[in-house]
C-alpha positions, 0 to 999 in steps of 0.5 A: 177235657171231659170224656163221655163214654157210650158204646152199643152192642150189635148193629143198628140201622142207618141213622145219626148219633146225638148227645143230649144235655137233659131230657124231654122238652128242656133237652139241648143237643150238644153233638149231632153226627150230621152237623159236627161243626156246630159244636166245636168243643165236642168231638167223637172219640172214634170217628165214624164208628157205629158202636163206639159213640164216646165224645170228648168235651174240651174247655169244660165250663161250669155251664156244662154241668148237667145230665148227658144222654147218648142217643142212637137214631134210625130211619123210619119208613118216611125217612124221619129220625126214629129213636133207636136206643139211649143210655141211662144218662151221665151226671156231670158235675163241674168245679172251678178253682178260684184264682190266686187272691190279689190284695189292693190298697190306696194308690197313694201314701196315707197319713198316720191315723187314717182308716185305709181300705184294702180289697181282696179279689179272686175269680173264676170259681165254681160252685158259688160258696167261698170263704175269706178271712183277713189277718194283720201280722197273723192276728184276725181282723173283722171285714165287711161281708164279701160280695160274690157275683156271677160272671158271663161264663157262669163262674163267680168272682169274690171281693172282700174289703177290710179297713186298717188304721195306719200306725207309726209302727206299721212299716213292717206290717202286712195284711193277708187275705185267706181264701177257702173253697171246696176245690182247694186242697189248701187255702190261697193267700194274698198279702199287702205290705202296709209300708207301700201306703204308709207315710210317717212324718219326721221329727226335726230337732236342731242343736248347737254345740257349744251351747254357750258361744263366744265371739269368733268361735266355731259353732256346729249346728246339728239337724237330727231328723228322726223316725220317718218313712219312707226314706225319701228326704232332702235337707237344706240349711238357711241363715236368715232365710238364705241357703247355706252350703253344706258338706256334711249330710249323712244318708238315712239309717234304718231304725227299729220297726223300719223307720229312718233317721238322718243327721246333717251338720253345718259350721258357722263362725260366730262373728259379731256380725252374725250375732242374732242370726237365725239358723234353720234346718229345712226338711222336705220329706217324700214331696210334702210341705217343708218342715223347719226347726230353727235356733238363734246364734246367740253370742254371750259375753263371758268377761268384761273389764272396765272397757265395758263400763260407760261413764255412768258406771253401766255394766254390760249384762248381755247381747240380745238377738234382734232389734227391740227393747230391753225390759227389766224387772221393777224398779230397774229401768230399760233406758238409753244412757242420758235419755228417758226410760224406754220401758218398765216391766217385770219379766222372769226370763231372757227371750232369745227368740220366739220359743227360746228363753234363758235365765239371766241373773241377777237382773232379768232382761228380755229382748223383743224379736217380732218376725217383721223386725230386721236382725241386729244387736241389742245390748242391755246394761245395768247402771251401777248405783248406790244401794236404794237407787234404781238401776237402768239399762240401755238399748244399743 
């Protein structure tokens, strides 16, 4: 509340008391003793006094700034108001502190590498001049020119925007807006945690233990989901596209810099019927599209006796993953025993499935596994023969 003091010495004749803001033609009456209800924010300190003309102004606003005059009128011969006396004027300067700054960001999470805007707003301050600075983890940032606008009550509002390119290690980071104004003993601050808008997609890896699998052994498949944020995560295991029952799923554990990792395991009995099965770990992170990683259950033959030899002396080299052709390096032939050769082609690796390879010595064999093919068994054989004669393979 603002108090404007005014006292008069001696006795004045009858006539009203007024307070004017400004003088001359630009003056405005803010209090008139005859109609006090016309100015509800202004009241007399001593009601009815002829010597104490002090007033109180409540709810002071920036528009109240100016020079105020205390004026005493008397009655003229015709009953009109005649100026009797007035003060020298009281200068009123109004200041208003800015509200605590609020920093806002995107309404949804953004991807790594996106340039994301953050806005700092404050209002209700006067005078107009105001300063704003931005920091990320204490380091200064370059922002756009702040926008200052006048409000209906003659105070001002300020809006400032800065852009941040989101990075993988920004989970613990924050941006801070610092506001300086002449009415403040110390700057005001507002902050925004980047973790509220950051999404770091997971890295998904599937491993099989043991890596060399024999028939009727138990294989443990481990899905390691690494370096993701936020921790909202679900994992499913699929065998040839059909969901598997999983008991061992860990909770996300926090890594350094606020990222998370998660581990899930499933056990599979490596029967001959499951040879070539595609084991897939499917991850759904924070409502996004699934991310998959797969391995093929590949059963190898570690020892073969005479029972593994056909009548022509063919030796079983390996089992394949899917229906397809066995292809060997020239001059070897891939063939069904007793039938024409299937193919002649030079290769340098054994392909278990798209993206997977394994060396097979001394004869290099490759199995073709198109995505549309049905899974089954492929056996590649090398015909035992004398030196100088060609060897052949068969597809079972």
